C-alpha positions as CSV (number, residue, x, y, z in Angstrom):
1,M,113.4,182.3,66.3
2,T,113.9,186.4,65.7
3,S,114.8,188.8,62.8
4,A,114.2,192.0,62.6
5,T,110.7,193.7,61.1
6,A,109.9,196.6,58.5
7,E,109.2,198.3,61.9
8,G,112.1,198.1,63.2
9,T,111.1,195.2,66.3
10,K,112.0,191.9,66.6
11,D,109.7,189.0,65.9
12,T,109.8,185.9,68.4
13,T,107.4,183.2,66.8
14,P,109.0,180.3,68.5
15,V,110.3,178.0,65.0
16,P,108.6,174.4,65.6
17,S,110.5,171.6,67.3
18,A,112.1,168.5,64.4
19,P,109.8,165.4,64.3
20,G,111.9,163.6,65.6
21,N,113.4,165.7,69.0
22,K,111.9,164.1,72.3
23,R,110.3,166.1,74.7
24,K,112.5,166.7,77.5
25,S,110.7,167.0,81.5
26,V,111.5,170.6,82.9
27,T,114.5,170.3,84.9
28,G,115.5,169.5,81.0
29,T,115.7,165.6,81.9
30,R,114.3,162.9,79.6
31,K,111.7,161.1,81.3
32,A,113.8,158.2,80.5
33,I,116.4,158.9,82.4
34,A,114.9,159.5,85.3
35,A,112.9,156.4,85.4
36,G,116.0,154.7,84.6
37,F,117.2,156.2,87.8
38,L,114.4,155.4,89.9
39,L,114.4,152.1,89.3
40,P,116.0,151.2,91.5
41,A,114.6,152.4,94.5
42,L,111.8,151.6,92.8
43,V,112.2,147.6,92.9
44,L,113.7,147.5,96.0
45,L,110.4,149.9,97.5
46,G,108.4,147.1,95.7
47,A,110.8,144.0,97.2
48,L,110.9,145.6,100.9
49,V,107.8,147.1,101.1
50,V,104.5,146.3,99.0
51,Y,105.3,142.5,98.8
52,P,106.1,142.0,102.3
53,I,102.7,143.9,103.2
54,G,100.6,142.8,100.3
55,F,102.4,139.2,101.3
56,S,101.1,139.9,105.0
57,V,97.5,140.5,104.3
58,Y,97.3,137.5,102.1
59,R,98.4,135.3,104.7
60,S,96.5,136.6,107.4
61,F,92.8,135.2,105.5
62,F,94.9,131.3,106.2
63,D,95.0,129.4,109.1
64,K,97.8,127.9,110.5
65,S,99.5,125.5,107.8
66,G,98.3,128.5,104.7
67,D,96.8,126.3,102.8
68,S,92.9,126.3,104.5
69,F,91.0,129.7,103.5
70,A,90.2,131.0,107.4
71,G,88.5,134.2,106.6
72,L,88.1,137.1,109.4
73,D,89.0,133.9,112.0
74,N,92.5,135.6,112.4
75,Y,91.5,138.6,113.2
76,I,88.5,137.2,115.6
77,E,91.0,135.6,117.9
78,I,93.1,139.1,117.9
79,F,90.3,140.7,120.1
80,T,89.2,137.7,122.2
81,D,92.0,135.8,123.4
82,D,93.6,137.3,126.1
83,T,97.2,136.7,125.8
84,I,96.9,139.4,122.6
85,L,93.8,141.3,124.1
86,T,96.6,141.8,127.2
87,A,99.3,143.4,123.9
88,V,96.3,145.6,122.7
89,K,96.2,147.1,125.6
90,N,99.1,147.8,126.4
91,N,99.9,149.3,123.6
92,A,97.3,151.8,123.7
93,I,99.1,152.3,127.3
94,W,102.0,152.7,125.5
95,V,100.7,155.3,122.7
96,V,99.2,157.5,125.4
97,V,102.2,157.5,128.1
98,A,105.0,157.6,126.6
99,P,105.3,159.9,123.8
100,T,103.7,162.4,126.3
101,V,105.4,162.1,128.7
102,A,108.4,162.1,126.6
103,T,107.5,165.1,125.4
104,A,106.4,166.8,128.2
105,L,110.4,166.2,130.1
106,G,112.2,166.9,126.4
107,L,109.6,170.5,126.7
108,I,110.8,171.3,130.6
109,F,113.9,170.1,129.0
110,A,114.7,172.4,126.8
111,V,113.0,176.1,128.4
112,L,114.9,175.2,131.1
113,T,118.5,174.3,129.8
114,E,117.8,177.9,127.9
115,R,118.9,179.3,131.6
116,V,121.9,177.5,132.5
117,R,125.3,178.7,131.4
118,W,126.0,174.7,131.5
119,G,122.5,173.7,129.4
120,T,125.1,172.3,126.4
121,A,126.1,170.0,128.8
122,F,123.0,169.1,130.5
123,K,122.0,168.2,126.9
124,L,124.6,166.0,125.7
125,V,124.2,164.0,128.9
126,V,120.7,163.6,128.6
127,F,120.0,163.4,124.8
128,M,123.4,160.4,125.4
129,P,121.6,157.2,125.4
130,M,119.8,158.2,122.4
131,A,123.7,156.8,121.4
132,I,123.2,153.5,122.9
133,S,120.8,150.8,121.0
134,M,117.8,149.2,122.4
135,L,119.3,146.2,123.0
136,A,121.7,147.2,125.1
137,S,119.4,150.5,126.8
138,G,117.5,146.5,127.7
139,I,120.1,145.1,129.3
140,I,120.5,148.5,131.1
141,F,117.7,148.5,132.5
142,R,117.7,144.9,133.2
143,L,120.3,145.2,136.0
144,V,119.0,148.3,137.1
145,Y,115.9,146.8,137.7
146,E,116.9,143.7,139.8
147,Q,115.3,142.7,142.8
148,D,118.4,142.4,145.0
149,P,119.0,146.5,146.3
150,E,123.2,145.0,145.6
151,R,122.6,144.9,142.2
152,G,120.0,147.2,141.0
153,I,120.1,150.5,141.3
154,A,116.3,151.2,141.7
155,N,116.3,148.8,144.8
156,A,119.2,150.1,146.2
157,V,118.0,153.3,146.6
158,W,114.4,152.7,147.5
159,V,114.9,150.7,150.5
160,G,118.0,153.5,151.4
161,V,115.4,155.8,151.2
162,H,112.2,153.6,152.7
163,D,115.5,152.3,155.6
164,T,115.9,156.4,156.2
165,F,112.0,157.0,157.3
166,S,110.9,153.0,159.1
167,D,112.3,150.8,161.2
168,S,115.7,149.3,159.3
169,A,115.3,145.3,159.3
170,G,116.3,143.6,163.2
171,F,118.1,140.2,163.3
172,P,116.1,137.7,160.5
173,K,116.7,134.4,161.3
174,A,118.4,134.6,164.9
175,H,116.8,131.8,167.4
176,P,117.4,130.3,170.8
177,L,119.3,127.0,171.4
178,P,117.2,124.4,173.5
179,V,119.6,125.4,175.6
180,H,118.7,128.7,175.8
181,P,116.1,130.0,177.9
182,L,113.4,131.2,175.6
183,K,111.3,129.0,173.3
184,A,108.9,129.3,170.5
185,A,105.6,130.8,171.1
186,G,104.7,130.9,167.5
187,G,104.3,133.7,165.0
188,G,108.2,134.0,164.6
189,A,107.6,135.3,168.0
190,F,110.2,133.5,171.2
191,V,108.6,133.8,174.7
192,T,110.9,132.9,178.5
193,K,110.1,129.1,179.6
194,D,109.4,130.4,183.1
195,T,108.5,134.0,184.0
196,V,110.5,136.8,185.3
197,R,110.7,138.1,189.1
198,A,112.0,141.8,189.7
199,G,115.6,142.6,190.9
200,T,116.7,138.8,188.7
201,P,118.5,138.9,186.1
202,V,116.7,138.1,182.9
203,Q,119.3,136.3,180.2
204,L,118.2,136.3,176.6
205,P,120.3,134.6,174.2
206,L,120.3,134.0,170.6
207,V,122.0,132.7,167.8
208,G,122.4,132.5,164.0
209,V,122.8,136.0,163.3
210,A,125.0,137.2,160.4
211,P,127.9,139.7,160.8
212,D,127.0,141.6,158.4
213,V,123.4,142.1,159.7
214,M,124.7,142.5,163.0
215,P,124.4,146.7,163.9
216,S,128.2,148.6,162.9
217,D,126.8,150.7,166.7
218,A,126.5,147.5,167.9
219,E,129.1,146.8,171.3
220,R,130.2,143.8,173.8
221,A,127.6,142.5,175.6
222,E,127.4,143.5,179.4
223,A,125.6,141.3,182.2
224,P,122.5,143.0,183.4
225,R,123.0,145.6,185.6
226,P,121.9,145.8,189.0
227,A,118.6,147.8,189.7
228,A,118.6,151.0,191.9
229,D,114.7,150.1,191.8
230,S,114.4,146.7,193.1
231,D,111.0,146.3,191.7
232,R,112.2,146.6,188.0
233,V,113.4,144.0,185.6
234,N,116.5,143.8,184.1
235,G,118.1,141.9,181.5
236,T,120.4,141.4,178.5
237,A,119.9,140.3,175.3
238,W,123.1,139.0,173.1
239,L,124.3,137.2,170.2
240,D,125.4,133.7,172.5
241,F,127.7,132.8,169.5
242,T,131.8,133.7,170.0
243,R,133.6,133.2,166.6
244,G,136.3,130.8,166.4
245,G,134.5,128.7,169.2
246,G,135.2,128.1,172.8
247,G,132.1,130.3,174.4
248,K,129.7,128.4,176.4
249,P,126.2,128.7,176.4
250,N,123.9,130.7,178.2
251,V,126.9,132.9,179.2
252,I,128.2,136.5,177.7
253,D,131.5,135.6,176.7
254,A,134.7,138.5,175.9
255,S,133.9,139.1,172.7
256,E,130.4,138.9,172.1
257,L,127.8,141.7,171.4
258,G,124.3,142.9,172.8
259,L,121.1,143.3,170.2
260,K,121.0,146.7,169.9
261,G,117.4,147.6,168.8
262,I,115.7,144.2,169.2
263,K,112.1,144.9,171.0
264,V,111.4,143.1,174.1
265,E,107.5,143.0,175.1
266,A,106.4,141.8,179.4
267,V,103.0,139.4,178.5
268,K,100.8,138.2,181.5
269,D,97.8,136.6,180.0
270,G,98.1,137.4,176.5
271,K,98.3,141.0,177.2
272,V,101.4,143.5,176.7
273,V,102.0,144.9,180.2
274,A,105.5,146.8,179.5
275,S,108.3,146.7,177.3
276,A,111.6,147.9,176.5
277,T,113.8,148.1,173.4
278,A,117.9,146.9,174.2
279,A,120.7,149.5,174.3
280,A,124.0,149.4,172.8
281,D,125.2,146.4,175.1
282,G,122.2,144.8,174.8
283,T,120.4,145.2,178.0
284,F,117.3,146.1,179.0
285,S,115.2,147.2,181.6
286,L,111.1,147.0,182.7
287,P,109.4,148.2,185.3
288,A,107.6,146.8,188.0
289,A,104.4,146.1,186.0
290,A,106.8,143.8,184.2
291,D,107.0,141.5,187.3
292,G,105.7,137.8,187.1
293,A,105.6,138.4,183.6
294,Q,106.8,135.9,180.9
295,L,109.2,138.6,178.5
296,R,108.3,138.1,174.7
297,L,110.9,138.3,171.7
298,P,107.9,139.5,169.4
299,A,108.6,138.3,165.6
300,S,109.0,142.2,164.3
301,N,112.1,141.9,165.9
302,F,112.9,139.0,163.3
303,R,111.4,139.9,160.1
304,E,113.2,139.3,156.2
305,P,114.8,143.2,155.8
306,Y,113.1,144.9,153.3
307,N,114.4,144.7,149.5
308,G,112.2,147.0,148.0
309,V,109.6,146.9,145.1
310,N,109.3,143.9,142.4
311,W,109.5,146.2,139.5
312,L,109.7,143.5,136.8
313,G,106.4,142.2,138.4
314,P,103.2,141.4,136.6
315,N,101.8,145.1,138.5
316,L,104.9,147.2,137.4
317,V,106.8,145.6,134.8
318,T,105.1,148.2,132.5
319,P,105.4,151.7,133.8
320,A,109.3,150.1,134.1
321,I,109.7,149.0,131.3
322,I,108.0,152.3,129.8
323,G,110.6,154.3,132.6
324,S,113.4,152.8,130.6
325,Y,112.2,154.3,127.3
326,L,111.5,157.9,128.0
327,W,115.5,157.8,129.8
328,M,116.1,156.8,125.4
329,W,114.1,159.3,124.2
330,A,113.8,161.9,126.2
331,G,116.8,163.6,124.6
332,F,115.3,163.2,121.4
333,A,112.8,165.8,122.2
334,M,114.2,167.3,123.7
335,V,117.0,168.2,120.8
336,L,113.9,168.8,118.4
337,I,112.2,171.3,120.5
338,A,115.4,173.0,121.5
339,A,115.6,173.8,118.1
340,G,111.9,175.2,118.1
341,L,113.0,177.2,120.6
342,A,115.6,178.9,119.3
343,S,114.1,180.3,116.5
344,V,110.6,181.9,119.1
345,P,111.1,185.9,118.7
346,R,112.4,186.6,121.7
347,E,110.9,190.4,121.5
348,L,107.4,187.7,122.1
349,L,108.4,186.8,124.9
350,E,109.6,190.6,126.7
351,A,106.8,191.3,125.9
352,A,105.1,190.0,127.9
353,R,107.7,190.4,130.7
354,V,106.9,194.0,130.1
355,D,103.5,193.8,130.6
356,G,103.3,192.2,134.0
357,A,103.0,188.5,133.0
358,S,104.9,186.5,135.2
359,E,107.0,183.0,133.3
360,W,104.6,180.2,133.3
361,Q,102.1,182.7,131.6
362,V,104.7,183.4,129.6
363,F,104.9,179.6,129.2
364,R,101.7,178.7,129.0
365,R,100.4,181.9,126.6
366,I,103.6,182.2,124.1
367,T,105.9,179.1,124.5
368,V,103.8,176.8,124.0
369,P,101.6,178.1,121.4
370,L,104.2,179.1,119.2
371,L,106.1,175.8,119.4
372,A,102.8,173.6,119.0
373,P,103.9,172.3,115.3
374,V,107.9,170.7,116.6
375,L,105.8,169.5,119.8
376,A,103.4,167.6,116.8
377,V,106.2,166.4,115.3
378,V,107.8,164.8,117.9
379,M,104.6,163.2,119.7
380,V,103.2,162.0,116.5
381,T,107.3,160.4,115.8
382,L,107.2,158.6,119.0
383,M,103.9,157.6,118.8
384,I,104.8,155.6,115.2
385,N,108.2,154.9,117.0
386,V,106.0,153.1,120.4
387,L,103.7,151.0,118.7
388,K,106.3,148.9,116.7
389,I,108.1,148.6,120.4
390,F,110.1,145.6,120.6
391,D,113.1,145.4,121.9
392,L,112.8,146.7,125.8
393,V,109.6,144.9,126.2
394,F,111.4,141.3,125.3
395,I,115.1,142.0,127.2
396,I,113.2,143.9,130.3
397,A,110.2,141.7,131.2
398,P,111.6,138.2,132.9
399,G,109.5,135.2,131.5
400,S,107.4,135.4,134.6
401,S,105.9,138.3,133.7
402,Q,106.0,138.4,130.1
403,D,102.5,138.1,129.0
404,D,101.7,140.7,131.4
405,A,104.3,143.4,130.1
406,N,103.0,141.7,126.0
407,V,103.0,144.4,123.1
408,L,102.1,144.0,119.6
409,A,105.3,143.8,118.3
410,L,106.4,141.2,120.8
411,Q,102.8,139.1,120.0
412,L,103.5,139.7,116.2
413,Y,107.3,138.0,117.3
414,R,105.7,135.0,119.1
415,S,102.7,134.3,117.1
416,S,104.7,134.3,114.1
417,F,108.2,132.5,115.3
418,G,107.3,130.8,118.9
419,T,106.6,127.7,119.6
420,D,103.6,126.8,118.4
421,A,103.5,129.3,115.4
422,D,100.8,130.5,113.4
423,L,101.7,132.6,111.0
424,G,98.1,133.2,110.3
425,V,97.8,135.2,113.4
426,G,101.2,136.3,112.9
427,S,100.0,138.3,109.9
428,A,97.0,139.2,111.0
429,I,99.2,141.2,113.5
430,A,100.9,142.8,110.9
431,V,98.7,144.3,109.4
432,L,95.8,145.5,112.3
433,L,99.7,147.5,113.4
434,L,100.0,148.9,109.9
435,L,96.8,149.8,110.0
436,L,96.9,151.4,113.8
437,V,100.4,153.4,112.2
438,I,99.1,154.8,108.8
439,P,96.2,157.3,110.0
440,V,99.3,158.4,111.9
441,M,101.9,159.1,109.6
442,L,98.5,160.6,107.2
443,F,97.7,163.3,110.6
444,N,101.8,164.2,109.5
445,V,102.2,164.1,106.1
446,R,99.2,166.6,106.2
447,R,100.7,168.7,108.7
448,M,103.7,168.8,107.1
449,R,101.9,169.6,104.1
450,K,101.0,172.6,105.4
451,E,103.5,173.9,106.6
452,T,105.6,173.5,103.7
453,R,102.3,176.0,101.7
454,R,102.8,179.2,104.6
């Protein structure tokens, strides 16, 4: 209560509260009301978080049936079972590789898109996979990594690059008929039944070549041209097959095509003395050294076409799945880093350039250190995310290589709900995952508190 005194000043002595008044919080809200508002959230938190964690810890000390106390046996099994150890190893690879590469890609994209006019459109395209669920992304990349180049885009590109720099496939499944002058020589090769003579035309007919395998620029087969030098051995290798029938074996019919690119070798006493490659019309010519030799069509002519890489095989399945994860989360990293980059003082960058620093030095010495807090946020967020990775591995990895791509979250599902479910081991894996996530979360909380105090 404020009152005037004899000296003309005011008396500001507080009037004591009535005995029946309740004390309020700093914001003026009674604690009981605040507790009432918080109670539903606390109940949900306890039911959905605290209770499951407590029950998982409790259940991890019991056996498969849950009736007998097992002590630490379930935890010992985690580090002795080969399948679970593979999951632990793969989780370590995920935690080290995926967040680091995703953050690096996000940093590169964020920095480079600042310098192009269409940077916003590029960011939109890169971030767009975040709108797709993990399940949908897994289905997409299961198709991307298909072994058949006609279905899997990864192998379609790989095969295209391979065939650009290497010889294309020959004529798989091609073979002679019993009436043809060729016979099997072992190892997939074919040789002439008799030796050849200079000046005498040689015919090398084959069948069994699919139309889609024939070279697109193959021409109508021609009979061997007369040799200007009588010491040479000339011949024709062709597909002895007429569509619709009517052709004759060992005769070059009007619609039959030459086997362009097929390799012919002259062999004497097991040694190759000459070789030639058939032209578009199937004709070839060998030097005089081929006289008296057997002609051989080596096995390289008949190899299966290159079908690319087995992306989902035991050796590459984990890197392949990490690649699909990067496709999704590099955009997330880019957006956060770009937001942090927008707050970097431009005068510092310009001052460094004026002082003669190169763009690489500006990036390494100024941009990256100033973005360190943002990079830490992205790294920690992705580390927590990959520790729980499940969907992509479950969808993309085929059954034959799922053990090789196994991770802890997937093993948790398999141990808890698989054909031979063991809830004790599954609970122990859940507790292990919790213990792995807690240090990362604590680091993130401490870092956020430091940022708040600044």
